[in-house]
VEXTORVEX-986714 format. One line per 3 residues: number of its first residue (from 1); their letters; for each residue x, y, z of C-alpha. Coordinates in steps of 0.1 Angstrom, whole numbers. Each point is the difference from the previous one (the first is absolute). Layout:
REM residues N
NUM	a	X Y Z | ...
***
This chain:
REM residues 119
1	mss	15 216 125 | -10 -12 -37 | 32 13 -13
4	fyd	20 -23 23 | -20 -29 -16 | 8 15 -35
7	emr	35 1 4 | 2 -37 14 | -21 -12 -28
10	efa	22 19 -24 | 30 -15 14 | -15 -35 3
13	tem	-10 1 -37 | 36 13 -11 | 17 -27 17
16	lge	-24 -27 -12 | 3 11 -33 | 36 -1 2
19	fkq	3 -37 14 | -34 -13 -13 | 3 -37 -13
22	gav	-13 -13 -29 | -36 9 -13 | -26 3 25
25	klk	-37 11 -8 | -29 3 19 | -30 -16 -17
28	rvt	-37 12 7 | -29 -15 -16 | -33 21 -2
31	tap	-34 -5 -14 | -11 27 -27 | -35 11 1
34	gpn	-25 -23 -19 | -28 12 -22 | -22 1 29
37	ewt	5 -3 40 | -6 -38 -1 | 20 -9 -26
40	pgp	38 3 8 | 24 13 -26 | 33 -18 -9
43	eve	28 -2 22 | 28 26 -5 | 36 -10 11
46	tly	24 33 9 | 36 -6 6 | 21 27 21
49	dls	38 0 -1 | 16 -1 33 | 33 9 13
52	atv	6 -31 22 | 25 -23 17 | -12 -36 6
55	rri	15 -24 24 | -4 -36 4 | -15 -13 38
58	hqr	5 -35 12 | -10 3 34 | -8 29 26
61	yeg	-11 4 37 | -37 13 4 | -11 2 37
64	gvl	29 -18 11 | -11 -30 -25 | 23 -12 -27
67	ive	-20 2 -33 | 18 -21 -26 | -12 8 -34
70	tgd	16 11 -38 | -10 34 -11 | 11 34 -8
73	qvl	0 32 18 | -3 30 -22 | 7 35 8
76	fav	-13 28 -22 | -2 36 -5 | -35 17 3
79	ssv	-14 2 -37 | -32 18 -15 | -19 -28 13
82	tpa	-7 -14 37 | 7 -37 0 | -27 -21 13
85	ltd	0 -38 10 | -22 -8 -29 | 27 12 -24
88	tlv	27 -22 -13 | 38 7 -6 | 15 -12 -31
91	idg	39 -6 8 | 19 -5 -33 | -30 -13 -18
94	rer	-12 -24 28 | -32 9 15 | 0 -2 38
97	ait	-30 2 28 | 6 28 24 | -5 -19 35
100	nlt	8 32 23 | 5 37 -7 | 14 25 25
103	pip	2 36 -5 | 37 14 17 | -6 22 21
106	aag	-31 -21 16 | -14 35 10 | -1 32 -23
109	epv	4 2 -34 | 19 -30 -18 | 34 5 -10
112	vwk	6 -36 -14 | -22 -35 -1 | 11 -32 11
115	awc	-17 -29 -17 | 5 -39 8 | -6 -24 -30
118	aa	-6 -37 1 | 25 -20 -24
***
């Protein structure tokens, strides 16, 4: 079954790479080890390039309720790192907080990720 997911992931990566928009990066901040266990070390920022498309969202329905807000929906291929809500997306040089993160498909191995960012 994993070969099915591998094929789908490869296809999604190829398509998103071909149609990607702008420069989208995943930014992860971690704390390096300190000199001892009670003193944290410096923060380290790591940027990962993503093959992604970005779409502006103004309103949507959730649970039958109209939600009106401005934000972006980012669809990106699986990269070398699994994204987390604590990460941020850098879209064309502008850092954006991730407000929601969903793997597609919801069950099984992720083929692509969908993230929502507040404007």
